[in-house]
Structure formats: C-alpha cells, structure tokens
N, C-alpha and C positions, 0 to 999 in steps of 0.2 A: 503493499500499499505505500501511496504517496503522504509524505507527512513533512513538518519543519517548515523552514522557510520557502521550500517549493510548493507546498500545500496551499501556504500562505498568498504566493503569489496569484495560484489558480482561485483563491477567494476573493482576489482583486486588492490584496494588499502588498503593495512594491517596497517592500523594504529589505535591505540586504539584498543578494543575488540568488536567483532559484536555482544557477547552476554549481556544482554538479548536482542533479538529482539526488533530493533526500528521499530513501525508502525505508521502511521497515518491515520486518518480519519476525514471526516467532517460532519460524522452523531453523533447520541448520543451512539453509539455502546459501550459496556462496555467490559473489559479484565478481566477475572479473571485468567488468565494463567500466572504463574509468569516469564514464558521464553519472554513474550511479554511486552513490556514497550510501551503502546498506547498513542499517543498525539492525542487530537481533536483540529484541525485546522479549520478557517473559511473558507478556499481555499486550495484544496490539489495542491502539486509542481506540474509542469511537469513530468510526469512518461511515462512509455515504459513497458508493459506488468505488471502492478503493483509495478514497481521498481522506484523510485526515479531516474530520468537523473543525471548523475556525477555530473554535477554541482549544481544543486539542493540539491544531497546527500550532498554533500561539505557544503553547506549554511547552511542545519540543524543541522550538524555534529556540527557547530560551536557554538551551545549553550552549549556543553559539551566538547570541545577540549580547551586546554590552546593555547597560541600564537604559540609555537613550533610546536606542533601536527596540528595545522591549515596549519599553513604554509608548513610544511613536507608532508600533505594530498594534497595541492593546488600543491605543487612542484609533486608529483607523479601523479596526474590525468594530469599534462603537458606533463609531459615525456612520457604516455602514451597515448599521443596523443587525450584526451579526451575533452580537454579545452584549456585554453591560460590564460594567466596571464590578459592580457586585457579583455577578456571575465570574468573573475572573479571579475575583478574589476567593470566591467557594474554591474554586479549582485549584489554584494555587496552593491554598491551606490544606489541602487534603494529598498534596504531590507528594511524593519523596524523591531521592535520588538528585542526579547532577541537574544544575539549572534551577531547582526547587526554590532556593533561598533569593536569588535571582527574580525568579517569576512572582513572589510572594512581596518584592518591594515594588516591582513594575506594576503588579496590579493594584496596589495600594495609591500610585501617583497617576491611575490611569484615570482620565477626566471626560466625560461629554462634552462636546462643543469644539474639541479641537478638529481644525480642517485640514492642517497638512504635516507632515514629519517636522519642517523646519518651526513652525507655530509649537509643536512638542518641545523641539529642541531649546527654542528660545524661552520657553516656561521653565522648564529643568535647569538650565541655565542658571537662572535668578531663584528659582526657590531651593536648588541643592547649595546655592552660596547662602542662604539663610534669608534672603528677601521674602517680604510677603509674597502669598501666591496670588495671582490675577485670576480673573475669571475669565473662560474661553468663549470669545465670541458672543458676547451679550449684546443686546441692544440698549444704545444709551437715547436720550432725549427724554420729549413727555411725549403724551396723546396728542399733544397741541400742537408740538414742534419735534417731530421723531427726527433723530440724525441718523440712525442706521447702526449697523453691527459693526464692532471693532475688534482685531485679533486678541488683545489681552488688555483686560482693563482691570485698574486699581481703584475702585469708585471710592473707596475713603479719602483717597488722597488725589481724585480727579486727574491720574494719570493714565494715558495709553500707550502700549505699545503695540506697535504694526511691523509685522515683517513684510516688506516689498520684494514679490520674487520678479523676475524678469516679465511675467505677463501683466503687471502693474506698469510696467515702462514701455511694453511694446504694444500694448491694447489700448488705442487711443479713447476707447468708449471707458475702458476700467480706469484710464487714468485720470480722465476728467471727472470720473464718479468719485474717484479717491480723492480729489481736490477740493470738492464741493462738502464731501463729509467731514475731510479735517479742518476745513476751515469754519463749517458748522460747529465742530465740537470744541475750537479754539474760541471761537465767540461765546460757546457755553461754559467757559471756564477751564476747558481740560487741557492740560500739556501731554505732546504728542511726541515720545522718541520714535524714531524710525529707524529700521535695521534691515539691512540688505544682506545679499549672499556673503558681500565682500568683508563687511562690518562683521560678520560671526567669524572672522578668521582673528579678531581682537576680543575674544568674550571678556577678559575683566575689563576692558574699555566700557563695554555694556554694561555690565553688573556697576561699576562705579557710577557711570552717567546715570542710572536708573536711582541707585543710592542717594547721588545728590539731589536729583528732580524729587525725590520721597521725603529726604529732609527739609527742603525747601517749603513743602507742602504738610509739614506736620509730622512726619514720620520721626518717632524716636528710638527706634530699634537699632540692633548694632551693625556695624558695617558688615560689608558683605567677606564671607571666610573661603578660603580656597584651598578644601581639604586635597588631601592624595585622590581621592576619587572623584572630584570636581576636576582638577588638573588632568587626569587623565581619561575623563570625557572629553573636555571641550577644548584644553590648548592643545593645537597642532592637529584637531580634527579636520579631516578632508569635508571642504565645502562642495 
C-alpha cells in the first residue's frame, strides 16, 4: 500500500517530495526497485484502494518530516477537510514508535484556517520564538465596513503579518485587491508587516520586527528566544 509523503501527495498535500514512492507491507516482501522505499510494519494503517487514509499518511510521514513540514501538512489536510486538529491530536496520542513524538507536537500546533505552507512556516517562526500566536486568516473590519481576510492577525495589538507570495506580485487583480485591503486596514488602525519569500531567509529579522511592532502597541512579553530547535528549523531553511 502507498503511505507517508507519497500518499499525502495523492491526497492533495504537496509537502516534501513524493519520490521515492513510500510503500508499506505487513509481509516479508522485498523490493529491489530504486523508486520504491518499502517499509515492513506489523500492522498496515487504515487505507482505501491501497492508499493510506489522509490522517494515517500524515502520521507515517512524521517519521521523516521536520516540525514545520509536519504542521504544514496537518494544516493543509485540515484546510482540505480531510481531518481536524482534534482528530490528528487523538491519532497522535495513540501512536507509538518512530515519529510519534513529533506527530504529537505537530498535531498540537495544527490550526484551522492556514492557507499555505508558507503561512504555516511564518506562524511557527513567531510562535516557536515565544511571541504571541496570531489567528489564521480571520476577517477583520465591521459589518458596516468590512475589510477582508488577512493572513495572520494579532488582534489585541492591531498587528497583521502578511505573506506575499509571487502570485501577489504577478497577478494584477490580486495586487490591486491587496493594496485596497492594506490601505483599509491601516486606516482602521492596524500595522502591517509584509513578508516575502526572500525575507524568510532572514527569520530573526522577521521575529525582531514583529516584537518591536508589538511592544509599540502594548505588548509586554519577553523578547524572541532562538532555541536550538528554532535555529535548526528556520535558519538556513530552503525557501
């Protein structure tokens, strides 16, 4: 049966590389095909048509994902309606073996509302540095004057963190809409921090900028902390 990262791709979650094909068997079958990475398990996970179910595929993928990848895949599955954060937490809590500790932590960081792996990465960059957790893609404004959805919002501090992917720059309609939303948000008293793919290569600058903006708006928490885990996940990460 197909499992792990490959199965996630078949379910529409494009995190990691689908090759080599991850497969699992409960028999003594050997594979000499270089394009197949075969794992022998005591019991096959739940599957449909010889493909692991979305949640089972995610759990298997946690044996090779890092924390950011695992949360990004969990967020994506949630966005597609294939699972829920609570469902993944329950699955991870019952899991044993390699990858289960990562799965439990990743499930606890999974959030409904995230719309891209880069948004997930940006959220985790802030949260794992000890900064307040933003809400994912909430609508801001009022019924009388709606502004729209923003990527990451810290409402208590009227601060928005937006990830600007290439489509924001290359799609004229998207670009015009972004400008209008941002102008409306600023007029309503929000401060916007915009992050591009290139800016993600300097994650400390993003965390420090966010901290500075938050303190200007009443935040009294500690400065960002860059633990060994944080450094391994974000510094030098391929963008």
